[in-house]
Structure formats: structure tokens, C-alpha cells
Wavefront OBJ file of the C-alpha trace (Angstrom):
o trace
v -0.799 -253.101 56.310
v 0.975 -256.417 55.821
v -0.995 -258.515 58.337
v -4.720 -258.863 58.989
v -6.662 -257.871 62.088
v -10.376 -257.800 62.790
v -11.583 -254.710 64.636
v -15.189 -255.079 63.509
v -17.536 -253.476 66.020
v -14.738 -251.563 67.707
v -14.017 -247.849 67.850
v -10.513 -246.502 67.290
v -9.076 -242.990 67.541
v -5.888 -241.712 65.898
v -4.303 -238.304 66.466
v -2.163 -236.744 63.762
v -4.266 -238.804 61.372
v -3.800 -236.874 58.134
v -0.195 -237.825 57.298
v 2.644 -240.242 57.910
v 2.312 -242.834 60.650
v -1.040 -241.483 61.814
v -2.511 -241.760 58.342
v -1.196 -245.315 57.962
v -2.686 -246.327 61.306
v -6.010 -244.656 60.529
v -6.232 -246.488 57.206
v -5.302 -249.767 58.895
v -7.857 -249.462 61.708
v -10.612 -248.504 59.278
v -9.702 -251.276 56.828
v -9.784 -253.755 59.734
v -13.399 -252.812 60.417
v -13.090 -250.228 63.191
v -15.172 -247.085 63.268
v -12.239 -244.692 63.242
v -12.059 -241.155 64.602
v -9.501 -239.113 62.658
v -8.023 -236.297 64.732
v -5.708 -233.637 63.328
v -4.974 -229.949 63.775
v -5.259 -229.477 59.989
v -9.008 -229.558 59.351
v -8.681 -229.484 55.558
v -6.226 -232.386 55.525
v -8.168 -234.539 57.965
v -11.395 -234.034 56.023
v -9.606 -235.045 52.834
v -8.397 -238.197 54.587
v -11.921 -238.912 55.770
v -13.283 -238.436 52.249
v -10.711 -240.901 50.913
v -11.604 -243.572 53.456
v -15.350 -242.992 53.323
v -15.099 -243.329 49.550
v -13.895 -246.890 50.160
v -16.958 -247.599 52.269
v -15.147 -247.251 55.598
v -16.680 -245.707 58.727
v -14.666 -242.640 59.739
v -15.263 -239.413 61.634
v -12.924 -236.443 61.053
v -12.381 -234.028 63.939
v -10.130 -230.952 63.956
v -8.256 -230.633 67.244
v -5.122 -229.078 68.724
v -4.032 -231.813 71.134
v -2.095 -229.315 73.253
v -5.466 -227.843 74.320
v -7.087 -230.073 76.950
v -10.584 -228.709 76.372
v -10.380 -229.597 72.690
v -9.169 -233.110 73.471
v -11.937 -233.648 76.017
v -14.447 -232.528 73.390
v -13.040 -235.043 70.883
v -13.526 -237.914 73.324
v -17.033 -236.694 74.119
v -17.840 -236.538 70.401
v -16.433 -240.039 69.906
v -18.599 -241.481 72.668
v -21.724 -239.583 71.654
v -21.293 -240.830 68.081
v -20.190 -244.413 68.654
v -20.938 -245.133 72.311
v -17.431 -246.160 73.353
v -13.695 -246.030 72.651
v -11.777 -249.296 72.295
v -8.380 -248.284 70.894
v -6.309 -245.128 70.548
v -3.039 -244.198 68.881
v -1.638 -240.956 70.297
v 0.561 -240.074 67.365
v 0.366 -236.293 66.893
v 3.788 -234.703 67.162
v 6.193 -232.215 65.654
v 9.906 -232.210 64.900
v 12.454 -229.458 65.514
v 15.677 -228.402 63.769
v 18.925 -230.102 64.898
v 19.804 -227.705 67.721
v 21.841 -228.335 70.842
v 20.357 -227.606 74.251
v 22.031 -224.228 74.817
v 21.164 -223.113 71.275
v 17.428 -223.905 71.503
v 15.082 -220.971 71.863
v 12.627 -221.382 74.745
v 9.673 -220.595 72.503
v 10.590 -223.592 70.341
v 11.135 -225.726 73.451
v 7.696 -224.753 74.750
v 6.008 -225.579 71.438
v 7.678 -228.988 71.126
v 6.666 -229.880 74.694
v 3.131 -228.580 74.163
v 2.463 -230.894 71.231
v 4.695 -233.905 71.853
v 4.241 -234.239 75.603
v 1.233 -232.224 76.751
v -0.665 -233.441 73.700
v -0.035 -237.055 74.687
v -0.853 -236.254 78.333
v -4.187 -234.688 77.369
v -5.099 -237.512 75.018
v -4.038 -240.270 77.410
v -5.904 -238.692 80.317
v -9.251 -238.392 78.590
v -8.995 -241.725 76.790
v -8.337 -243.437 80.115
v -11.295 -241.719 81.780
v -13.586 -243.191 79.127
v -11.940 -246.618 79.121
v -12.175 -246.814 82.917
v -15.933 -246.447 82.608
v -15.962 -249.306 80.104
v -13.393 -251.377 82.047
v -11.639 -252.033 78.746
v -9.431 -250.438 76.133
v -5.956 -250.276 74.617
v -3.833 -247.178 74.066
v -0.591 -246.811 72.128
v 1.552 -243.694 72.478
v 4.013 -242.751 69.760
v 7.449 -242.195 71.266
v 10.580 -242.566 69.119
v 13.986 -244.136 68.956
v 14.881 -240.751 70.487
v 12.980 -241.903 73.571
v 15.423 -244.793 73.979
v 18.760 -243.368 72.862
v 20.426 -240.005 73.390
v 21.781 -238.019 70.468
v 23.599 -234.855 69.493
v 20.978 -232.161 68.954
v 17.178 -231.941 69.224
v 17.347 -232.362 72.991
v 13.905 -230.846 73.520
v 12.408 -233.383 71.111
v 14.262 -236.242 72.815
v 13.099 -235.038 76.223
v 9.472 -235.256 75.135
v 9.928 -238.736 73.712
v 11.631 -240.007 76.883
v 8.794 -238.482 78.904
v 6.162 -240.201 76.745
v 7.670 -243.526 77.778
v 7.455 -242.549 81.445
v 3.788 -241.623 80.998
v 3.181 -244.921 79.230
v 4.698 -247.010 82.009
v 2.982 -245.090 84.806
v -0.425 -245.281 83.139
v 0.030 -249.000 82.433
v 0.706 -249.665 86.122
v -2.186 -247.470 87.214
v -4.847 -248.777 84.845
v -4.149 -252.486 84.358
v -6.668 -253.371 87.038
v -9.285 -251.328 85.180
v -8.940 -253.392 82.009
v -6.926 -250.706 80.213
v -3.606 -251.489 78.519
v -1.102 -248.732 77.667
v 1.937 -249.281 75.455
v 4.254 -247.250 73.245
v 5.954 -247.681 69.900
v 9.421 -246.269 69.297
v 9.841 -245.774 65.541
v 13.227 -245.414 63.927
v 13.572 -243.296 60.796
v 10.341 -243.836 58.886
v 9.552 -242.642 55.372
v 6.968 -239.956 56.091
v 6.398 -236.441 54.733
v 8.118 -235.036 57.838
v 11.239 -237.140 57.237
v 11.233 -236.246 53.538
v 11.204 -232.549 54.509
v 14.140 -233.137 56.865
v 16.100 -234.874 54.106
v 15.305 -232.082 51.639
v 16.454 -229.464 54.167
v 19.764 -231.257 54.724
v 18.834 -232.079 58.342
v 18.913 -235.843 57.783
v 21.051 -238.087 55.577
v 18.972 -240.845 54.007
v 21.900 -243.183 53.361
v 23.368 -242.802 56.827
v 19.976 -243.295 58.459
v 19.437 -246.501 56.504
v 22.867 -248.001 57.062
v 22.814 -247.314 60.823
v 20.078 -249.948 61.214
v 20.511 -253.721 61.179
v 17.891 -253.770 58.430
v 19.591 -251.268 56.081
v 16.669 -249.186 54.890
v 14.197 -246.642 56.210
v 11.024 -247.976 57.765
v 7.561 -247.658 56.251
v 4.577 -246.042 57.922
v 2.502 -249.198 57.460
v 5.095 -251.114 59.508
v 4.357 -248.795 62.424
v 0.632 -249.285 61.831
v 1.106 -253.057 62.010
v 2.745 -252.708 65.435
v 0.045 -250.342 66.689
v -2.784 -252.611 65.611
v -1.105 -255.633 67.181
v -0.698 -253.783 70.487
v -4.394 -252.839 70.373
v -5.526 -256.343 69.394
v -6.468 -259.372 71.484
v -3.155 -260.875 70.389
v -1.446 -258.484 72.824
v -3.946 -258.991 75.664
v -1.172 -259.592 78.231
v 1.102 -256.815 76.974
v 1.179 -253.477 78.783
v 3.796 -250.912 79.778
v 5.992 -251.837 76.814
v 8.200 -249.493 74.763
v 8.357 -251.404 71.477
v 11.165 -250.380 69.086
v 10.087 -250.550 65.440
v 13.403 -249.368 64.087
v 15.114 -252.022 62.016
v 17.416 -252.822 64.913
v 18.734 -249.301 65.475
v 18.191 -249.461 69.240
v 20.160 -252.695 69.425
v 23.400 -250.944 68.458
l 1 2 3 4 5 6 7 8 9 10 11 12 13 14 15 16 17 18 19 20 21 22 23 24 25 26 27 28 29 30 31 32 33 34 35 36 37 38 39 40 41 42 43 44 45 46 47 48 49 50 51 52 53 54 55 56 57 58 59 60 61 62 63 64 65 66 67 68 69 70 71 72 73 74 75 76 77 78 79 80 81 82 83 84 85 86 87 88 89 90 91 92 93 94 95 96 97 98 99 100 101 102 103 104 105 106 107 108 109 110 111 112 113 114 115 116 117 118 119 120 121 122 123 124 125 126 127 128 129 130 131 132 133 134 135 136 137 138 139 140 141 142 143 144 145 146 147 148 149 150 151 152 153 154 155 156 157 158 159 160 161 162 163 164 165 166 167 168 169 170 171 172 173 174 175 176 177 178 179 180 181 182 183 184 185 186 187 188 189 190 191 192 193 194 195 196 197 198 199 200 201 202 203 204 205 206 207 208 209 210 211 212 213 214 215 216 217 218 219 220 221 222 223 224 225 226 227 228 229 230 231 232 233 234 235 236 237 238 239 240 241 242 243 244 245 246 247 248 249 250 251 252 253 254 255
């Protein structure tokens, strides 16, 4: 994290918290003083993340959860509230990528899985976070969309569909819940150096040089740069910001 925030006394929740942007955000929230709930489908990985952060004296709670399962998500929110008494901030980050396939070449089983995690997972998380924040009359939520939620591309149409839909959910929820003291925004990352992106590069599905030079800032983004944006959107510094789709992409969306 390159800037400082104070979340002392607050409770934050991050899905997909064991790697990449989720891990960076979880570290940032915890380092800023928040009691941080780490949510991930990989129980071993999320417990390892929790051990790392707890070893630095930070207050974290690891929870294994498949965000595509509403009952599991509801249980995570219930555990959060029973442990800490409230929920102040959430980053709905959990998501999966797909191979570069065109619409007609995409198997429906893959389509269903991408939608289950990337869209239904955000729906489930957003729904149950809002229900708690309504009771408090306060809270800030950030959904992780993508540059693919702002621009069309050739291939990965199912992935892009979920990321466009996340922005629609974000805007609708922001309009619905502003009067309840709940803010809802989204970040739209460009190509960020994460384990998922490294796997795509290794598989020949993504060209590092081309991805860097397509942006106004000619490099890949860092996960901590996404975390900075998330924490700002959840902070008092963004108290009048809601319904926003914030590109954090080095200028890629501007082209």
C-alpha cells in the first residue's frame, strides 16, 4: 500500500483473499487497523494468509467459502457479525478467468461456472453485506469488475458479460441503498500482476509486452495499486462517492 488509511475499530471483509488483488486488499485493510475477515474457497491458502497476518500482530479471521453458494455467504456474514459485531467495509473480489474463447466456441458448462463465481458470487456477497449494513445504517462496499466491464474484446465473452453485469449491480445497489447510509462502488482493474495473470502469460494466453504498451502508463499494474483504490473507496475520503466504476488501468480505458 502506497498511501495511509486508518480503519482502526472497523471491520472489513475481502473475498478471494488468499491471492492477487484480494490478498493485497486484505493486507492493506489489516495493516490499516481493521479487523479483517479473509474469505476464500481455498481453506488451506486462506489459513496460511491468516497465519501470515496474525504473525504481524494483525486481527484477522479466515473463513472458507464458495461465494457461488448463497447459504455459505450468509453464514460468513453471520460469523463476521457474531465475532466482531458489525461489518463496515467489503471488497467483493473473488473471481475466475476463462480461456480466450469466442462466444460460439464456449462450452455452456464453462459459461455457467464463470457466471456462478463472477456474477452470482458478487450478487450473493452484495446482498448479504447490504442486509447487515442496512441494520447499521452505514457501510461501504466495493465490487471488483474489470476493464472487461468497460470495453468489449475478442474472446472471453462470458467473462466480459459477468464484469459488465457487476457494474449494473453496483449502480443499482448504490441507488437503492444510499438513503440507508450504504455506499456501493466498483473498481475496474486493467492487467494487474497477479498469479492468475502470470499463469495466463505462461500459457500463451496473454502477451506481457502488448498488455503493458496498450496502456498510457506502459507497464502492468500492481495488486497494491488496486488495494489503494479499494481502501480509498471504503474510507471517509470517499464519503460522497457511490455508484462509480473506477478504472485502475493505467489509462487503458481512455483509448
